C-alpha positions in Angstrom: 126.4 105.5 77.1 129.1 107.8 75.2 130.3 109.9 78.1 132.5 112.0 75.4 129.7 114.5 74.8 128.3 115.1 78.5 129.5 118.3 79.8 126.6 119.6 81.8 124.4 117.5 84.2 121.8 118.4 86.1 121.6 116.5 89.3 118.1 115.8 91.4 120.0 116.8 94.7 118.4 116.2 98.3 121.9 116.7 100.1 121.4 112.9 101.7 124.1 110.3 101.3 123.2 109.2 97.8 123.5 112.5 96.5 125.9 113.9 98.4 128.7 111.6 96.8 127.3 111.9 93.7 128.5 115.1 92.6 132.6 114.4 93.1 131.6 111.1 91.5 130.1 112.4 88.3 133.1 115.0 87.9 135.6 112.2 88.6 133.9 109.7 85.6 132.2 112.2 83.5 134.9 114.4 82.1 135.1 116.8 85.1 131.5 117.8 83.7 129.6 120.8 85.4 127.1 119.7 88.1 124.0 121.9 88.6 122.3 120.4 91.8 118.5 120.8 91.7 116.6 120.4 94.8 112.8 120.3 94.6 111.4 121.5 97.8 108.1 119.4 98.5 108.5 120.1 102.0 111.4 118.4 103.7 111.6 121.6 106.0 115.0 121.7 107.7 116.4 119.2 105.1 117.0 122.0 102.8 119.0 124.0 105.6 122.6 124.4 104.7 122.3 122.7 101.2 123.6 125.7 99.0 126.8 125.4 100.8 127.3 122.0 101.0 126.6 121.6 97.2 129.1 123.8 96.0 131.7 122.7 98.4 131.3 119.2 96.9 131.7 120.5 93.4 128.2 121.7 92.2 128.7 125.1 89.9 125.3 126.2 91.5 122.3 124.9 93.4 118.4 125.6 92.4 116.1 125.1 95.2 112.7 125.2 94.1 109.4 125.7 96.0 107.1 123.0 94.7 105.1 122.8 97.6 101.9 124.1 96.4 102.1 122.4 93.0 103.0 119.2 95.0 99.8 119.5 97.0 97.3 120.6 94.4 98.5 118.4 91.4 99.6 115.5 93.0 98.4 115.0 96.3 95.0 116.1 96.4 94.1 114.3 93.2 95.6 111.0 94.7 93.5 111.3 98.1 90.4 112.4 96.0 90.8 108.8 94.3 91.2 107.3 97.4 94.1 105.5 96.2 96.0 103.6 98.7 98.8 100.9 97.9 99.0 98.2 100.2 98.0 100.6 103.1 100.7 102.7 102.0 99.4 106.5 100.8 101.8 107.1 98.1 104.0 109.8 99.9 107.4 109.1 97.8 105.5 108.1 94.8 103.6 111.2 94.3 106.6 113.3 94.8 108.8 112.0 92.2 106.9 113.1 89.3 106.6 116.6 90.6 110.2 116.8 91.3 111.1 115.2 88.0 109.0 117.9 86.0 111.0 120.6 87.6 114.3 118.8 86.9 113.4 118.6 83.1 112.6 122.2 83.3 116.2 123.2 84.6 117.7 121.0 82.2 115.8 122.8 79.3 116.7 126.3 81.0 120.7 125.3 81.4 121.1 123.2 78.2 122.0 120.1 80.2 123.2 117.0 77.9 122.1 114.7 80.8 120.0 114.3 84.3 121.5 112.3 86.8 119.5 110.7 90.1 120.4 108.9 92.9 118.1 106.0 93.0 119.1 102.8 93.5 118.7 99.6 90.8 116.8 97.9 93.8 114.0 100.7 94.2 110.6 102.0 92.7 112.3 105.8 92.5 114.6 105.0 89.6 111.2 104.2 87.5 109.6 107.0 88.8 111.9 109.6 87.5 112.9 107.9 84.4 109.5 107.6 83.4 108.6 111.1 84.0 111.8 112.2 82.2 110.9 110.2 79.3 107.6 111.8 79.2 109.1 115.4 79.1 112.3 114.7 77.5 112.1 111.4 75.5 116.1 111.9 74.0 117.4 113.3 77.5 120.3 111.0 78.7 120.1 109.9 82.0 122.5 108.9 84.5 122.2 106.4 87.5 125.3 106.0 89.3 123.7 103.1 91.3 123.6 101.2 87.8 127.4 102.1 87.2 129.4 102.5 90.3 131.3 99.8 92.2 129.6 100.6 95.4 127.5 98.0 96.9 126.3 99.6 100.3 125.8 102.5 102.4 128.6 101.8 104.5 130.6 101.7 101.3 128.9 105.3 100.3 130.2 106.5 104.0 133.5 105.4 103.2 133.7 107.4 99.9 132.0 110.4 101.4 134.7 110.1 104.2 137.7 109.8 101.6 136.3 112.9 99.5 135.7 115.1 102.5 131.7 115.2 101.8 130.5 116.2 104.9 127.1 114.1 106.3 124.5 114.6 108.9 124.3 110.8 109.5 126.4 108.0 111.0 126.9 104.2 110.7 124.6 103.9 113.8 121.5 106.2 112.5 122.0 105.3 108.8 118.1 104.6 107.8 117.4 105.2 104.3 114.5 108.2 104.6 112.2 110.0 102.3 110.7 113.2 103.8 108.2 115.5 102.6 105.2 117.4 103.6 102.9 114.5 103.4 104.8 111.8 105.0 108.5 110.5 106.3 109.8 106.7 105.4 112.3 104.7 107.2 114.0 101.6 105.4 117.1 99.8 106.4 119.0 98.8 109.4 117.1 97.0 112.0 113.8 97.2 109.9 115.4 94.9 107.3 114.7 91.9 109.7 110.8 91.3 109.7 111.2 89.9 113.2 112.0 93.4 114.8 109.6 95.6 115.9 110.2 99.2 114.9 111.6 101.5 117.9 108.6 103.7 118.2 109.5 105.1 121.7 113.4 105.6 120.9 114.1 109.4 121.0 114.6 110.4 117.5 113.3 107.7 115.3 110.1 109.0 114.8 110.2 112.7 113.6 106.6 114.0 112.4 104.9 112.5 115.7 105.0 110.3 118.5 104.0 106.6 119.3 100.5 106.1 120.6 101.6 105.1 123.7 103.1 108.4 124.4 100.1 110.4 123.2 97.9 112.5 125.2 95.3 110.7 127.5 92.5 113.1 126.3 90.8 112.7 122.9 91.0 116.0 120.5 88.2 116.9 118.3 88.8 118.8 114.8 86.6 119.6 111.8 87.2 119.4 108.2 85.4 120.8 105.3 85.3 120.1 101.6 84.5 121.2 98.3 84.0 119.3 95.5 86.3 116.7 97.4 89.0 119.3 97.9 90.0 120.3 101.7 89.0 124.0 102.0 88.8 124.8 106.2 90.1 123.2 109.2 88.3 123.8 112.7 86.1 126.5 110.8 89.1 128.5 109.1 89.3 128.7 105.4 93.3 127.9 104.4 95.0 126.5 101.3 95.2 122.4 101.3 98.6 122.9 101.8 98.2 124.8 105.2 95.4 122.3 106.0 97.8 119.4 105.6 100.5 121.3 107.8 98.0 121.8 110.5 97.1 118.1 110.2 100.3 116.8 110.5 100.8 118.7 113.9 97.6 117.4 115.6 98.0 114.0 113.9 101.5 113.4 114.9 101.0 114.6 118.6 98.1 112.1 119.0 100.0 109.4 117.1 98.2 108.9 114.0 99.2 107.6 110.9 102.2 105.2 111.5 102.4 102.1 109.7 104.7 99.3 109.4 104.3 97.1 106.1 106.1 94.8 103.8 105.3 96.2 100.4 105.7 94.5 97.1 108.1 96.8 95.1 107.7 97.2 91.3 111.2 95.6 90.6 109.9 92.2 92.2 111.1 92.2 95.6 109.5 92.8 98.9 110.6 95.6 101.2 109.8 96.6 104.8 109.3 100.1 105.6 108.0 102.3 108.4 105.8 105.3 107.1 104.8 108.5 109.3 101.6 110.2 107.3 99.8 111.7 110.4 98.0 114.7 108.3 97.4 112.4 105.2 96.0 109.6 107.4 93.4 112.2 108.8 92.6 113.8 105.6 91.8 110.4 103.6 89.5 109.4 106.8 87.8 112.5 106.6 87.2 112.6 102.9 86.1 108.7 102.8 83.4 109.7 105.4 82.0 112.4 103.4 82.0 110.5 100.7 80.1 107.7 102.4 76.7 109.9 102.8 77.4 111.9 99.2 77.7 109.2 96.8 75.7 106.7 95.5 76.1 103.0 95.8 77.5 102.2 92.2 79.4 105.2 91.8 81.1 104.8 95.1 81.9 101.0 94.4 83.1 101.6 91.1 85.2 104.4 92.3 86.5 101.8 94.9 87.8 99.5 92.4 89.3 102.0 90.3 91.2 103.2 93.2 93.3 100.3 93.2 94.7 100.8 89.6 95.2 104.7 90.4 97.1 103.2 93.3 99.6 100.9 91.1 99.9 103.4 88.4 101.2 106.1 90.8 103.5 103.4 92.6 104.8 102.5 89.5 105.6 105.3 88.3 103.1 105.9 85.7 101.4 109.3 86.7 102.2 110.8 83.2 100.0 108.3 81.7 96.6 108.4 79.5 95.1 106.0 82.0 96.2 107.7 85.2 94.5 111.1 83.6 91.5 109.6 82.5 91.0 107.9 86.0 91.6 111.4 87.4 89.0 113.2 85.0 86.4 110.2 86.2 87.3 110.8 89.9 86.8 114.6 89.3 83.2 114.3 88.1 82.6 111.9 91.3 83.5 114.9 93.3 81.1 117.5 92.4 78.8 116.9 95.5 81.5 115.9 97.5 80.9 118.9 99.8 80.4 119.2 103.5 81.9 119.1 107.1 83.3 116.1 108.9 84.1 115.9 112.6 86.6 113.3 114.0 87.8 112.4 117.4 91.9 111.7 117.5 92.9 109.4 120.1 96.0 107.4 120.7 96.6 106.6 117.1 92.8 106.3 116.6 90.7 108.3 114.2 86.8 108.0 115.2 84.1 109.7 113.1 82.3 112.2 115.4 79.5 113.5 113.0 79.2 114.4 109.1 76.9 117.0 107.3 76.3 117.6 103.9 73.6 119.6 101.9 74.3 116.5 99.0 73.6 113.8 101.5 71.8 110.8 100.1 71.3 109.5 103.4 67.9 110.1 104.9 67.0 109.6 108.3 63.3 109.4 107.5 63.4 106.5 105.1 66.2 104.5 107.1 64.7 105.2 110.5 63.5 102.1 112.8 60.5 104.2 113.8 57.5 105.2 111.8 57.8 106.3 108.3 56.3 106.6 104.9 58.3 103.8 103.6 56.1 100.9 102.6 57.6 97.7 103.8 55.3 95.5 101.4 57.4 96.9 98.4 60.2 94.5 99.4 58.2 91.3 98.7 57.9 92.0 94.8 61.7 93.3 94.8 62.6 89.9 96.2 60.7 88.0 94.1 62.3 89.5 90.8 65.7 89.6 92.5 65.6 85.8 93.6 63.9 84.9 90.1 67.1 83.8 88.6 67.8 81.6 91.6 64.1 80.2 91.8 64.6 79.2 87.9 67.9 77.6 88.5 66.6 75.4 91.3 63.8 74.1 89.4 66.0 73.0 86.5 68.3 71.3 89.0 65.5 69.6 90.9 64.2 68.4 87.5 67.5 66.8 86.5 67.7 65.3 90.2 64.5 63.3 89.5 
């Protein structure tokens, strides 16, 4: 890349280890360029505290903190949840946030007349793909700077060395140096002891889990909650109508308290390697379960099965950074059509990491107690004989042909 024309860079800034050292690195290696830090608030809460002071102190000319929480929930989380998209048990918390943040980065880059956009994603991870495919969608000619693909730093330990040498303040130390990503949907943990798949995660160690507690430490009494949906979208929690974002925040609280939504997986990254991570998704896990339960009574068999197949494709598209693609949009259009009658109420019982169905009601329910009952009904059981004869006709014909050839 020709660095001579790069005078102003928009940086995706979280204030974490990677992006903290990138500001002085950019100024050292890109003509003392102006660095405009952009932090997309997707619900990382206290991680935003003191961010502006830190960004300016380390060399940025300004910091944008953009409230993307409603957009993130309504335009990314809810469509993914309605699709039932799950990637290898992972509920796509980082995957859905990246295109939302990247879109905002592009908007600021246009506003500021930036020459390049910079991100702190490693060359081993998925996020580099998610950011850059989104940037290519909105600003196909924008230069992209990815320091991990340029600098000589090879590890997080060396990053800490660089930070200390350049007076960059950090909230972590070498013993708590997990790689984390946090938003209102989830928190991921990678690195350190988790890199050995033989190590059990330290769920009971104070400070490891941040969004909840280990199921062992959850209350000894179950807790009941209700969720209401309209056309597949959550609209009420425990009888009170509220936005989807507020519902997720309530679910995070009650789910975290009851040890819900903790997974430990070795996932298959887009770049080809396997990577282990611990994910906390308390509210999201509950929301998926409630939505799935409601769909079980509202969707017919063929639609439900086809949607289940497409949910795998949807999850792979999102995981692989292909949110802004015709196929993802087409599947979302299909999903929206399936959700027109996914309206009703679900009651769940939460207990020590478990989510137990405790009732589902819908005016659009296709379940008929009168038909399905083991008691007396108007269903004529003699009809099944003709159905089985027709359904089994190909098997019967095949068997006859096989018998003839055996003779």
